[in-house]
N, C-alpha and C positions, 0 to 999 in steps of 0.2 A: 598697169597700175593697179599694185595688189595692197590692200590696207591689212596691216597687220604688224607683228612682231619678228623680226627676223634675227637669226644667229646663225653663226657658220658651225656645221658638223664636220667639216672637211676643209681641206684647201681650196677648193672651187665649188663647195656644195653650202647652200644655205636654206636652211628650214624655217618656215614662215608659220607662225600661230596666227591664224585669221581671225580678224575681229568677230566676224560672224560666225565663229567656231569652226572647227577643223583645222587641218593643217596642210601645207603645201611645199614640196622639195623642189629646189631650184638649182642647177648647175648651169655655169658660164665659163668661157674661155677669159673674159674681161668682166672684172666686178669693181663697181666705184663706191668707195665709202663715203657718205656725206650726210652722217647723222648729228652733226653739230655738237652745241654744248648745252649745258644746264646749270642752273644757279648752285654756287658753293654754299651749303649748309653749314655754317660755322658751329663749333662745340660750344653751345651756350647752354648752361643748366637751366632748363624750364623752356626752352625755345619751343620744342615739339608740343608744348601744352597751351600756347597762346595763338593758335591759328594764324601763324605769321603769313604775310605775302612776299611773292615774288615778282619779278618785274613782268612776267606772265600773268600771273594771279591779280595782282592790282588792277588789271585793266577789267577784271570782272565786277569790280564794285560798281554799285548803282546808289551809293550816298558818300557824300564827301566826308573822310575821316575828320574827327574833330581835332584830333591831335595825333600827328603822325610821327612816328619815330623811324627815322632812316639809319639802318647801321651799314656804313660804308661812305666814304666820301670822295668817290671817284665818278667816272662818267654816267652810270646808270643812277647812282644816288643823286647826284645833282641834278639830272634831268627831271627826274621824278620829284625829287623834292621841290624845286623850284615850281614845278607844273602844279602840285598840289597846294603849294602856299598860295597861288594865283586863283585855285579853285576856291580857298577861303579855309584851308585847313591850317592850324598851327604847326610847324615843321621843326623838329630838331635832328640834326645830323651829326652822327658820332663816328669820328674816323680815328683808328687807331694810330697811325703814324702822325709825324709832328706837322704835318700839313696837307691840304687838299691835293688831288691829282698828284701823287709823288712821281709819277712818270713825266710830267712836264716840269719846266724851267720855273724856280721859285717866283720870278716876278710877275709869271701866268697865275700861279697857284694863290699868290698873294691879291692880285687884282680879281680874280673870281670870288675868292671870298668877301672882299670888300663890296662887290655886287650884289652878292647875296645876301648879305647882312644888311644892305640897305633896302632889301626887302622884307626885314625882320623873319629872317630864318636863322634858327640858334644853331650855330656850328661850333663844335666841340673837338677840337683835334688832340692828339695824344691821350685819347680817351677810348675806354674800352666798357661795352657791356657784358658783364660777368654773371647776371642771372636776370630771368624774368619769370613772371608769377602772375596769374591771374586773380585777379581780386573778388570778392563776393558781389560786388556791383557790377562785375564785367570789364573792368578796366584792366590794362597791363601795367604791373609795377616792374620797373626796370631799375636793376643796380647798376649804377654806372661808375667805373674807376678812373679816377686821373690823379696821377702823381702820388700814387699810395693811399689817396683820400677816395671815400665810397658815398656816393650820395643816392637817394631814390627818387625816382620821377614817375609820374603816371601818364600814361598814353591810351588812346583807343585803338590804334594799330601799329603793327610793325612790319616794315618793309626790309628785308635781306638783301643787300646789294653790296657784297664783299667780293665777288668774283664770278669767275665761270669755269666748270671744269668739262672735261669731254665726256660724251655719251658712248663710252665704250666698254663699260664693266660687263654689260649683259650680251656683247655681241659673239663671245666665243672664241674671240681671235687667238687663243691659245690653241686651238685645234688647227690654225693655219700657218702658224710661225711668223706671222708678221709682228715685228718688233714695235714696241711703245716706249715711250720715255719715262722718266720717273715719275711724271704726273697724270700719266695715262693717254697722252697723245700720240696718235700714230706718226711714226716716222716716214718720212718722204724724201726722195732725192729732189733735185731742182726740175725733174718733169712731173714730180707729184706720183710717182710710184714708189710703192713700198719696197721693202726687201724681199718679196716674193712678186714673181715675174706674173704681171697680168691684174695685180690688186693694186688700185690708186685709193688715194684719200684726198678729199677736197674739201676746202671750206674749214671751219672753225675746228673741227675734229683732228686736225694734222698739228694744231698749234700755230703760234706765229699770230699775227693780226687778226683779230674775230670780227671781221666787217663783210658785210653782204657784198659789196663792191670787189673785196678780195676773192670771195668764193665765186663769184661770176668770173673773174677773171682766171682763176683757176679751171674753172670748165673751158672756156675759150683757148687756153695751153694745150689742155688734154685733147679737146676735141680737134684743134688743128693739127695736133701732132700725129694723132690716129688716123684721122680722117683724110686730112690733106697733106700728110707724110712731111709736115714741117719739123721745125727743131727749135721750137721755143721753149725757154725756161724761166724759171723766176727770179733768174740773176738781174740784181739791178732794176727791178721794178719799183716804181715810185710805190710809196705807202700814204697816199693822203686820206685824212678822215676828219670827221666833224664832231663836236660834241653839240648836241643842239639845245642848249641852255639858251637864254635871252641876255645878251648877246652871244650868237655862236662862238665857238672856238674852230678854226680851221688850220689843221696842221699838215706838213709835208716835209719829207726830208730828215735832216737831224736837227736836234736841238743844241741850245748853247752847252748844256750840260754833256751831250755828246760829245760835241767839238772839244771841249775840256778833257774829257775821258779819252779821247782819241789822240791828244796833244797835236791839234791841228794848229796851224798858223791862220789864224780867221778874224775877221771884222765882225761887228754887230751894227746893223741898222735898225733903228728904234725910232717911231713916231708915234706920239698919243693920238687917238681918235679926235682929240679937241682940236687936233690941228689939221683933219681932214675936212675940206669944204662941205662935200656931201653929207658927213656926219653932222656938220653944224647946222646945215638947211633942213634935215630931217628932224633936229632935235635930239639925237641920240649920241652924246660924246663919251659913252663909257668905252672903255678898252684901249688897246693901242694895237699897231702893226710891228712885227719884229722879222729880222731877217738875218740869216748866216752866211757870210761872204767868204770864201777862200781869197787871204790877201793877195796871194800871187797871180792867180789866174783870174779873179774876179768872179768866179763862178758862183751861182747861189747854192748853197748848199742846204739850205731848210728854211722853213718859214713858219710863223705862228701867228694868225690873225684873230684877235679878240676883240670883235665888234659886230655890228649890224651888218649881214650878208658876208660874215668872215670866210664861209665856206666858198662862195663864189668868188672872193678876191683871191684867197688861196689857190684857185683852181688857175688862175692867171699865172700866178707864181709858177704853179707846177708845169704849166706848159712852157714857160719861161726854161726852168731847168731841164724839160725833156729836150727841149731846143738847142740847150748850151747857149741862151742868150745870157750875157754878163750883166752884173749889175749896173756896170757904166752905161750899158746900151739902154737897159730901163729907165736910167736917169733921165734919157733925152728922148723916149719913146713917146711919141703923141696918142695921148688916150681921149677920148671924148669927155667934153665939159658938160654937165657935173656928174661924174660917175665917181665911185667909190676907187675904182682903178687908177683914176687920174692922179690920185695921191700916191702911187707907187714911184711917180717922180719924186715927191717930196720924201720918201721913205729912204731912197737910196741916196738922196743928197746928204742924208744925215753921216754918211761914212767918210765924207769929207772933214768932218771935225774929229776925227781920231787919227 
């Protein structure tokens, strides 16, 4: 374990500028790049003058912001926005696109917005922060543009949450011949090896889903292939993920928008959490369950669970998808009562109505 900044000087040679001064030169036949991502800093006039926060630096605060501006209405922005609203901050979320969570189906986006607005979070979609300025009294004055109109508002803190970019710029990869895509992510094959033999890339730096569990699965694929001589690949692995707002959003497989784009013959099962017995019992009926089913084979293609313990319910459906269990079989499975999973019976009952 060496603490310092590493950069390639040759194909299989890395120079490390040590944190405690000095440098060290390392060579190896096998090199694994796993340097992760960093916050994308948008080109906003005055941003660098207002001591903006990122998903990392916001955790260093020792006082609750009085009035927090969140730039970005996707997973990170929504999680932190709701968190600090519950801490007592007044929160405004500005999202450039027409709705929150643009990668999710519109019904999920709409429901999440409704839930957050019930907590008095000010959500402005189709809007853009075009200028920031620090006032003489220390407040941040933001100029916000919407539909051609501009208005100004004052905030105590600004959180930038518009996306993530790979930490590849300072690695010296040009000295290795390792190829990057147009966004700076390392290109890899299905066994996570770059175009240069013996150099691998794992986790967020290779692009694709930026999740801890995917990075760990990358490691297991590379380890088993190199050490145990197996032939695992990233082909067809499930991509489950959760957004940890309250309630959670658990997602796996394709969305309804994906199914439309792929022109699949599919069915949709939809069940409001208000019709889930366990949700009624615990007093939290926000959200819904949703599944995408292949009309012919009845296999489950994807699921979205917006609700209390959404990630855990999603995991049940992921295992069904892994095992090829059909929606019809799930409809008649015996689940323990009263559990959230029990209502998967009711969820798949809904496809009979189509």
